C-alpha positions in Angstrom: 75.8 122.4 93.0 78.8 120.2 93.7 78.6 116.9 91.8 76.3 118.1 89.0 76.9 116.5 85.6 79.3 117.5 82.9 78.7 120.6 80.8 80.7 122.4 78.2 82.5 123.8 81.2 83.6 120.4 82.6 82.5 118.1 85.3 81.1 120.0 88.3 81.1 123.3 86.5 78.0 125.2 85.3 77.9 127.6 82.3 76.5 130.8 83.7 77.1 133.0 80.6 78.8 132.3 77.3 82.4 131.6 78.1 81.9 132.0 81.9 81.8 128.8 84.1 81.1 128.7 87.8 81.4 126.0 90.4 79.4 126.2 93.6 81.2 124.4 96.4 79.5 123.4 99.6 82.7 122.8 101.7 83.1 125.2 104.7 86.5 127.0 104.3 88.1 130.3 105.2 88.3 132.9 102.5 92.0 132.1 101.9 91.4 128.4 101.7 88.5 128.9 99.3 90.6 131.2 97.1 93.3 128.6 96.9 90.9 125.8 96.0 89.5 127.9 93.1 93.0 128.5 91.8 93.7 124.7 92.0 90.7 124.3 89.7 91.9 126.8 87.1 89.7 129.7 88.3 89.3 132.3 91.1 86.6 133.3 93.6 83.8 134.9 91.6 84.3 138.6 91.1 80.8 140.0 90.9 77.1 139.0 90.7 75.9 142.5 90.1 74.0 141.9 86.9 70.4 140.8 86.9 71.2 137.6 84.9 73.8 136.6 87.5 71.4 137.3 90.4 68.7 135.1 88.9 71.2 132.4 88.1 72.3 132.2 91.8 68.8 132.7 93.2 67.8 129.4 91.5 70.8 127.5 92.8 71.8 128.7 96.3 70.0 127.2 99.3 68.5 129.5 102.0 70.7 130.8 104.8 73.9 129.4 103.5 76.7 131.9 102.9 79.3 131.5 100.1 82.6 133.3 99.7 83.2 135.4 96.6 86.1 137.6 95.7 87.4 140.6 97.8 86.4 144.2 97.0 88.2 147.5 97.6 87.2 148.7 101.1 86.1 152.1 102.2 87.3 151.1 105.7 91.0 150.5 105.7 91.7 146.9 106.5 95.2 145.4 106.5 95.2 145.0 102.7 92.6 147.6 101.9 90.1 144.9 100.9 87.1 143.4 102.5 85.9 139.8 102.0 82.5 139.3 100.5 79.9 136.6 100.8 76.5 136.0 99.2 73.5 134.2 100.7 69.7 134.0 100.2 67.2 134.9 102.8 63.4 135.1 103.0 62.0 138.6 103.5 58.3 139.3 103.4 57.5 136.0 101.7 60.1 136.6 99.0 63.5 135.1 98.6 66.2 137.5 97.9 69.9 137.3 97.3 72.1 139.3 99.8 75.6 140.4 99.2 77.5 141.0 102.5 80.8 142.7 103.1 82.9 141.4 106.0 86.1 142.7 107.6 86.5 139.3 109.2 88.8 137.5 106.6 90.9 135.8 109.2 92.0 132.2 109.1 89.4 131.1 111.7 86.3 132.5 110.0 84.5 130.1 107.6 81.5 130.3 105.4 79.3 127.4 104.3 80.9 127.3 100.8 82.4 129.3 98.0 81.8 130.1 94.3 84.6 129.7 91.8 84.6 131.3 88.3 86.7 130.6 85.2 86.5 131.6 81.6 86.4 129.3 78.6 88.5 130.2 75.6 88.3 128.9 72.0 91.5 128.4 70.0 91.9 129.2 66.4 91.4 125.5 65.7 88.0 125.6 67.5 89.1 123.7 70.6 87.8 124.9 73.9 90.3 125.4 76.7 90.6 127.1 80.1 93.3 129.5 81.0 94.9 128.2 84.2 95.5 131.0 86.6 98.8 130.6 88.5 100.5 132.6 91.1 103.8 134.0 89.9 106.8 133.7 92.2 
């Protein structure tokens, strides 16, 4: 969670997979604010957690009943931009903890979740130095 020690990914980031770092933030923000915060840190809202490894990774780290923004997904319902916001949370069901992915059409500026999950990729140069590609918005 926020404030964890330094790793190969940098202070506050966790290595989820080789070359993939994540940051779990516990600050309540709207989807747009969360997306901007991730970009400021050289990443983006997490794209997917569909693999078994990623599900287990987050099941061990996310508290119960707290929802975290992740990236938008193409919507079957046509919203303004054709995308729906997504969040992930854990809940207890029949004495088992499970991770739940939720689609939301409510991406407006007044709707906040409990936190958000940023993702960024590590790269290694030809000299063996590790760096992060900083994602910027083109104008």
